[in-house]
C-alpha positions in Angstrom: 0.0 0.0 0.0 1.1 3.6 -0.7 0.9 6.5 1.7 -2.0 8.8 0.8 0.0 11.9 1.7 3.5 11.4 0.3 3.1 8.2 -1.8 5.9 6.3 0.0 5.2 2.6 0.8 3.4 2.0 4.0 5.0 -0.5 6.4 3.2 -2.7 9.0 3.8 -1.8 12.6 2.5 -3.9 15.5 0.8 -1.9 18.3 -1.3 -3.2 21.1 -2.1 -6.5 19.5 -3.0 -5.1 16.1 -1.1 -4.3 12.9 -1.2 -0.7 11.6 0.1 0.8 8.4 2.7 3.5 9.0 4.6 5.8 6.6 8.2 5.2 7.9 10.8 7.3 6.2 8.1 9.5 4.6 5.7 11.8 6.2 5.1 9.8 9.4 1.4 9.4 9.0 -0.6 6.3 10.0 -3.5 4.5 8.3 -6.2 2.9 10.5 -8.6 0.4 8.9 -12.2 1.1 9.8 -12.3 -0.8 13.2 -8.7 -0.2 14.3 -9.2 3.2 15.9 -12.0 1.8 18.0 -9.5 -0.8 19.3 -6.7 1.7 20.1 -5.9 1.7 23.8 -3.3 3.7 25.8 -0.7 0.9 25.3 -1.1 0.9 21.5 -1.0 4.7 21.4 2.1 4.8 23.5 3.8 2.3 21.1 3.0 4.6 18.2 3.8 7.9 19.9 7.3 8.2 18.5 5.9 7.8 15.0 3.2 10.4 15.5 5.6 12.8 17.0 8.3 12.8 14.4 7.5 14.0 10.9 10.2 13.1 8.4 8.9 14.6 5.2 6.6 17.4 4.3 3.2 17.0 2.6 0.7 19.2 0.9 -2.3 19.2 3.2 -4.7 20.6 0.6 -4.0 17.9 -2.1 -6.5 15.2 -2.7 -5.5 11.9 -1.2 -6.4 8.4 -2.4 -7.3 5.6 0.0 -4.5 3.0 0.3 -7.1 0.2 0.5 -9.7 1.3 -2.1 -8.2 1.9 -5.6 -9.0 5.4 -7.0 -11.2 6.3 -4.0 -10.5 9.9 -2.8 -10.5 10.4 1.0 -13.0 12.8 2.5 -11.4 15.5 4.6 -13.4 16.2 7.7 -13.2 17.8 11.1 -12.3 15.5 14.1 -15.0 17.3 16.2 -17.4 20.2 16.2 -14.5 22.4 17.5 -13.1 22.3 14.0 -9.4 22.4 15.0 -8.1 19.1 13.5 -8.9 17.8 10.1 -8.6 14.0 9.4 -9.0 12.1 6.2 -11.5 9.2 6.0 -12.4 6.8 3.2 -16.2 7.0 2.4 -16.0 3.4 1.0 -14.1 1.4 3.6 -14.2 3.7 6.6 -10.4 3.8 7.1 -8.9 6.9 8.7 -5.6 8.6 7.9 -3.8 10.7 10.6 -1.0 12.9 9.4 2.0 13.3 11.7 1.2 15.9 14.3 -2.6 15.3 14.2 -2.1 13.0 17.2 -0.9 15.9 19.4 -3.5 18.3 18.1 -6.3 15.8 18.8 -4.9 15.4 22.3 -4.9 19.2 22.8 -8.4 19.4 21.5 -9.9 16.8 23.8 -8.1 18.2 26.8 -10.4 21.2 26.6 -13.5 19.4 25.2 -16.9 19.7 27.0 -18.1 16.5 25.3 -16.7 13.0 25.7 -14.4 12.2 22.7 -14.5 8.7 21.1 -12.8 6.0 23.1 -9.7 5.9 20.7 -9.1 9.6 21.2 -9.2 9.2 25.0 -6.6 6.4 24.6 -4.4 8.6 22.5 -4.7 11.4 25.1 -3.9 9.1 28.0 -0.8 7.8 26.1 0.3 11.3 25.3 0.1 12.3 29.0 2.1 9.2 30.0 4.8 9.9 27.4 4.9 13.6 28.3 5.4 12.8 32.0 8.3 10.4 31.1 9.9 13.0 28.8 9.7 15.7 31.5 11.0 13.4 34.2 7.7 13.2 36.1 6.5 10.1 37.8 3.9 7.8 36.2 0.8 7.4 38.3 0.5 3.9 39.9 -2.4 1.7 39.0 -4.9 1.1 41.8 
């Protein structure tokens, strides 16, 4: 499969018991098949944090993108939430979602201030980002009860 943003080959990456398609050496984005985002937990998000954080190449964010699963199907660009701060790309045919590098952090920032509950996968991303942020700043990780 090819990256919808930079056209580099996508590589499989194991995360939290699932296999995702990642643009290594290209733009750093990640393709989630339709049900994969619903299964993302904090452990999987933490595994993928370094990929989401580091963007290797640059991409044109206004260019049409093709679904890596559905030949010739253009991805729909839509807002992550009603706050209209983060745009994501979704295939209208297979339901897959493309997150560009950096969208992970912006989704995290958006749901920190949200007045409505985000989808479960977004909460897991936010939880993982908080854990990684504490580790990077030398803070202690909270203990499980």
